[in-house]
N, C-alpha and C positions, 0 to 999 in steps of 0.2 A: 192205232191199236198198240197196246202195251207189248204184245208179242213181237211185233216188228221192231219196236224200239229196243227190246232186249236183244234181238238177233244182231242188230248193228254192233252192239258192244260185246257180244259173245264171240265174234270172229276176230280173234286177237293174234293171228298167226303171221302178220306181215313182218318182213325183216326190218330191223331198226336202221336208222341212218348212222353214218360214221360218227356223227357228233353226239350220239346218245350218251346220257350220263352213265358213268360206271363207278363202281366202288371196289376198293381193294379188299382182299380177304381179311386183313387185320381190321379195317373199318367196319365190315359187316360183323365180325366176331365181337368187337367192342359194342356195337349197337345191339346185337342179340343178347349179350350179357346184361346190358343196362335194361333192356326191355323186360327181361325175366325178373328183374328186381322191382321194376315199376308196376303199377296197376295199369294195364293196357286194355282200353275199351274202344269199341267202334260203336257209334251211335245209330247205325242203320244197317242191320243184317236182315236181308230178305230170305234167309235160310229156311224159316218155317214153311215156305212155299214148297220145299222138298220133303217135308216130314211124311206126307201121305203117299209119296211116289213109290211104286213097286221097285224094290231093289235098293232103296236108300237106307243106310244105317249111319247115324251121326258118328259112331265110333269107328267106322271104316273109312279108308282113304278112297276118294272118288275123283282123283285128278284125271286129266285127259277126257273129261266129260263136259259137254257144253252146259249142263245143268247145274254144276256144282263148283263152288269156289271155297266153301267152308265146311270142314269136318274136324273132328277132334285131332287126328294125326297132324293135319296141316295147321290147326290152331297151336298145337304144341311146338311145331317146327318154327312158326312165325311169332311165337311168344304172345299170342292174343289171348287175354284172359276172358274175354267175352264182350258183352255190350247189350244193346237194345235190339231184341228180336221182334220183328214186325208182324203184326196182324194186318196183312194187305188184302184189300178187296177192290177188284176192278170196278170202275164206275159204270153202273148200268144205265138204262135209258130213262131212269127216274119215274117210271110208271109205278103204280102201287105194287104190281107183281115184282118189279125189280127191287123195290125197297125191301120187300119181304125176303127176296133172295139174298140181298146184301146183308140183311140182319142175320140170316142163318149162316151165311158164309163166314161172317166175322166170328160168330160163336163157335163154329166148327174149327176155325184156325186157332182160336184161343184154346179149345180142347186139345188140339194136336200139340200145341206147345206144352200144355200141362201133362199130356201123355208122355212126351219125350222126357220131361223132367222125372216123371214117375218111373220110367223104364231105365233111367241111367242115374240113380241117386248117388252113386259113388264118383261121378265125373262132372255132373252139372247140378246147379242149385239156383233156386229162384231168389232174386234180390228184390226187396221191397223198400228199403231205405238207402240213403246215400252211404251209410256206414257199412251196409251189408256186403258191398263189393270186396272191400279189403278183408273182411272176415272169411268170405267164401274163398278168396285166393289163398289165404293163410291155411285153409283146410285142404288145399290141393285140388280144388274143383274149379270149374269154369262158371262164369257169372252170366245169369240170364235175367235181365230186366225185360219187361214186356212193353212194347209200343204199338200204336195203331197208326198206319199210314192210310189216310183217307177215312173220314168219319162217316161214310155212307152207311155202315152197319147200324148207326145210331139214328138215322132219319126216321125209320119206322117207329122207334120208341126211344127218344133221347134219355129217358130215365134208366135205360140199360147202362149208362155210364157208371153209375154207382156200383152195379154188379161187376163190370169190368175192373173197376178200381179194387174191389174186394178180391177179385181173382188175380190181381197183380199189375194191372195197367198203370204205367208211370209216365208215359209220354204219348201225346195225342196231336196228330195233324188234322186239320179240318177238311182237306180237299186233296185231289190228285190231278190227273191230266186234264180233267174237265170240271166245269162248274157243278156244284151240287146245291142242296137246299140250305147249306150253312155258309158257303163262301164262294168267291170267284177263284178260279185256277189261273195260274200264270200262263197256261198253254192252251186254253180252250180256243179252238178256231173261230168260235162265234163271238169271241170277245167278252168283256165284262157283262155280268148280268145284275149284280147287286152293288157294284162299285165298292167292293170290300166285303166286310162281314154282313150277312143278312141278320135281322133281329134274332132269328133262331140260332145263328152262329154266335152272336154275342152272348146269348143265354147259355149256350154250350160251353163257351170259353169261361164264363163266370162260374159255372158249376165245376169245371175242371180245376179252376183256381181254388175253389172252396174245398175240393177234395185233396189238393196237393199234387195234382197231375201237371207236369210240365207241358207247355204248349210248344208245338213244333210248327214253324212257319214255312218250311220247305214245301214247294209245289204251289203255294198260295200266291196270289197276285201282290204286286207292290202296294195296292190299296189296302189289302188285308194287313200287310206289315204296318202300314200307317195307323190302321185301326187298333192293332195290338199295342203299338207304342203308346197310343193315347189311353188305352183302356186298362192295360195290365198293371196290377200293383206289384208284380214280381217279374223278374227277367224271364225271357223266353229264348228258345234256341232255333237254329236252322240245322236240322239233323244231317242233311247232305246237300249242300249248295256251294257255289263258287262265285268268282268275281266277274261282274259285268264289265269292268274296266279292261279285263284281259280278253274276254269273249262276250260279245253283246247278245246274250241269250236271255229270254224272259225268265228262265229258271235261276238266273244268277242275280246277285245283289250289287247295287251301285255303291260307290264310296260314301255318299251322303248317308245312306241308310246303314251301311256298315258302322259308321261312326255313331249313329243314333243307337244302334244295337249295343255297342260297347258302352256308351254312356248310361244306358239302362241296365247294364250288368249282364247282358246276354252273351251268347256264344254262337259262332258259326262253325259248323263241322264241315270241313272241305271234302268234296266228293271226288270220285274217280270215274264218273260216267262220261265216256268219251264225247258223246254228243253235246254235253254241256261245257266241255273244256275247249273244243275246237269245232270247226266246220268239217265234218267227215266227208262231205261230198255225196251224201246219199241222193240217189235219183230213182226215177220210176222203174227203170230196168232192174235195178237192184231189188227194189220192193217186190216186183213181180217174181223174180227168181226165188226170193225167200218165201213168198206165198206158195209157189209151186213146190218148194222143198217140203214145207209143212203139210201140204196136201198129199205129197208122195209118202211121207211118213205115216200119215193117216190118223193123227190125233191132234187135239188142241194142245197148246203149250202146257196148260195146267194138268193135262191128262197124260203127259209123256212119262214113260218109265225110264229108269236109269239106263237100261239097254238102248232105248230109243234116243237117249241123250248122246250116246256114242255115235249113233247114225247121224244125228243132227250136227255134231261137231265135224264129222267127215264131209257132210254136205255143205256146210258153211265154208270149209276150207276150199272145196272145189269152186264154189261161187266166188270166193275171194280171188282165185286165180283168174277167173273170167271178168269179174266186175269188181275190181279192188276199191276199197275205201281207204281214206287216210285213217290210220289208227293213232289215237292219242297215246302218248308216252309219259314217262316220269318227267321229262322236260316240260311237257305241257302242264302236268299236275303241279309241278314245283313253281311254274310261272304264276298260277293262281294262288298257291299256298304262300309264296314269298310276298306277293302283293298284299294279300289279306293280313299277313303278319305285320307288314309295314304300316298298314292303315290303322289297325286296331290294337296291335300288340299281342304278345303270346298269351296274355291272360284271358283273351276273348276268342281263342281259336281252338278247334279240336279236329277230330278226324271221323268222317262217316262216309266210307268209300262205296256204299251201295252194292256190297257183295251179294251175289245171287239174285240181284235185281237189275242187272245191266252194267254194274261197275266193273272195273278192271282195266288194265292198260297193257300195251304190247310187252312191256317189261315189268309189269306188276300184275300177274295173271291170277293170283289167288292169295290167301292170307299167309301162306308160307313165306312170301316175299316182304312182309312188313318191316323187317329190320332195315331195308333200304331207306325207308322214310326216316327212321331214327338216325341212320348214318348221315343222311343229309342234314338233319337238325344239328347233329354234333359238328359236322363240317362247317356249318354256318355260325357256330359259336354259341348256340343256345345252352343254357345251364341245365343240369339234371333236374332242378326244380321246375324250370320252365317246360322242359320236355314232359315231365310228369303231369303238369297241368294240361298240356296239349293232348296227351294220351288218355285223359279221363278226368283229371282233377278239376278242370274248369267246368265240365259238364256236370259232375257230381256236386259242385258248389251250387249250380242253379237248381238242381234237384233238392238239395238241402234247404235252400231259400224258399222254394215252393212248399215244401213240407212244413217248415217252421211257420210260414204265413198261415197255412191251413190250421195248424194247431192254435195259433194266437188269435185268428180272426173271430172265432165264436165268442171269445171273451170280450170283444169290443162292445161297449154299450151296456154290459151287464152291471147290475148294482153291486157295489162292493159289500 
C-alpha cells in the first residue's frame, strides 16, 4: 500500500550519526545566494495531494506536520522556484469500476491544481513551455508545470490525454507501484505482465510524443526503459529515481541503462525516498504498528486533515522509539548523486526529491533545506553553469526538445 510506504519515509526523527555531513554557515549562505539567482526546479512534487485537505493553505507554513514538506514560506526559504506538480492516482484493482474511479480521480486532481493557481495568481503561475519557467521567476512567482504519476486515469479513455495536454500536462509516467493496462511496474509483486510496454502503452507514448509531452520512466520496469530507448524519437526522463549500483532496488537504474539514457539525451532526476536509497529494515511489526496508528486516527491517508497530520507525526515518533528504522541521510543521497554524476556527467542529472510523496531525509526534511544540496555541489567543484543545469536546465532542455519535435513532426511528409 502507498500509505505504508509513505509512513516509512515520514518518520524522519532519528538522531544522525557522528559522521553525518555538515556544512558551515558561509557555505550555506553562498549556496542559498546562488540558488536564488538560478532557476531551481524539482521534477516531482506530490504536493497537490494536500490541496484538498482541510486546513491546508499553500501560502501558510505547515512544518512539524507529517503531511507537508512544501509550502510557499519554505519554498522561499529553500530558494525553490517550483517544478512539476503531480497528478497522482493510486493503482486500483483494474476492474471497470476502478478504471472509472481513476479517470475521475485524475480529473479532480487536475482541477485542484488549477484551482490553486486561480486562488493564488500573485504567487504561482502555470508554465506550459520550457521558456515559461524563467519568465515566471522573473515576475516573482513560483513555477507550476503539471505532471501525471501513473497513467491509470487514462485507461478508461486514452483520448483524454489531449484534454490533459490542453489543461497543462507536460510530463507523463505510464505506471506506479503495480502493473496497469499500459506497462509493467518495477515493483509489482506479481512480476512482469507485458514484458515492457503493452501495445496500448506504446500508443499512449506515441500520442504523448506527438503532443510534446515528456515521458517519465520512473516506477516503470527495466523492460519499459528498454522499449522507450528503442521507440522514443526524443529524450525521456526519470523524474525521481536513483542508482542501482549503490542500492540494488528495482526502482533504481543500473549503470548500463544510465549510459543509454545519457546517450539518448535523457536526464535522471535523483530522488530522496529513503526506501530507494538504503535498506531501512522495515519489518512486519513496524507495518502492523503503522496500520494500527492509522486505524486509531480514523481516516485513510488521502482523507487526513492537517490537524490529523500533527497527530500522525506524534504517533510515528512514538513508533520510532519502539520500532526504529534506519533513516536515510544526506550521506546516502549523495552516494547515489555522486555515482550518477560520475557515470553520466552533470548534463544528464537533475533533482526530483519526491516531496510530499515519501521523500525526505533525516537531515533534509523539507524544501527549506535545499541549499545543502547546492553547498555540496559547490564543495565538489561543479561550476555555476553545471549547477544551473542540475537544478532545472537539463530537464527544461528535454522539454524543449519534446516540444520542438511536436511542432516539426506534422510537417514531415507534407508536400512543399
